[in-house]
C-alpha positions as CSV (number, residue, x, y, z in Angstrom):
1,M,0.0,0.0,0.0
2,K,2.9,2.3,0.8
3,R,4.4,1.7,-2.7
4,L,1.1,2.7,-4.3
5,K,0.9,5.9,-2.2
6,D,4.5,6.8,-3.1
7,A,3.8,6.2,-6.8
8,L,0.7,8.4,-6.7
9,C,2.5,11.1,-5.0
10,K,5.4,10.9,-7.5
11,Y,3.1,11.1,-10.5
12,A,0.3,13.3,-9.1
13,G,1.1,16.2,-11.5
14,D,1.2,14.0,-14.5
15,L,-2.1,12.4,-13.5
16,V,-3.8,15.8,-13.1
17,L,-2.4,16.9,-16.4
18,L,-3.8,13.8,-18.1
19,A,-7.2,14.1,-16.4
20,G,-7.5,17.7,-17.4
21,A,-6.5,17.0,-21.0
22,A,-9.0,14.2,-21.2
23,S,-11.8,16.4,-19.8
24,V,-11.1,19.2,-22.2
25,T,-11.0,16.8,-25.1
26,A,-14.2,15.1,-24.1
27,G,-16.0,18.4,-23.8
28,V,-14.9,19.6,-27.2
29,L,-15.7,16.2,-28.7
30,M,-19.3,16.5,-27.5
31,I,-19.6,19.8,-29.3
32,Y,-17.9,18.9,-32.6
33,I,-16.1,15.6,-33.3
34,P,-13.3,16.8,-35.6
35,A,-12.4,19.6,-33.3
36,G,-12.3,17.2,-30.4
37,L,-9.8,15.0,-32.2
38,I,-7.7,18.0,-33.1
39,V,-7.7,19.2,-29.5
40,G,-6.9,15.7,-28.2
41,G,-3.8,15.6,-30.5
42,V,-2.6,19.0,-29.6
43,L,-3.0,18.2,-25.9
44,A,-1.1,14.9,-26.4
45,I,1.7,16.7,-28.1
46,A,1.8,19.4,-25.3
47,G,1.8,16.6,-22.7
48,A,4.7,14.9,-24.4
49,V,6.7,18.1,-24.5
50,L,6.1,18.8,-20.8
51,A,7.0,15.2,-19.9
52,S,10.2,15.4,-22.0
53,M,11.3,18.7,-20.4
54,G,11.0,17.0,-17.0
55,G,11.4,19.4,-14.2
56,G,11.7,19.3,-10.4
57,G,13.6,16.0,-10.3
58,G,16.3,17.4,-7.9
59,K,17.3,15.4,-4.9
């Protein structure tokens, strides 16, 4: 259980980013399907850029 808690704490920012991107994409998808797909792709690219930049990994 401690390992799960540690993993959730470690990746909390990424999980919130993913949930927000999924929510925005789903909302736009409900309005207009092609725009929802475009928004999903843009947010996936933005998430990949943020993940590759890293940040805050200092010990």
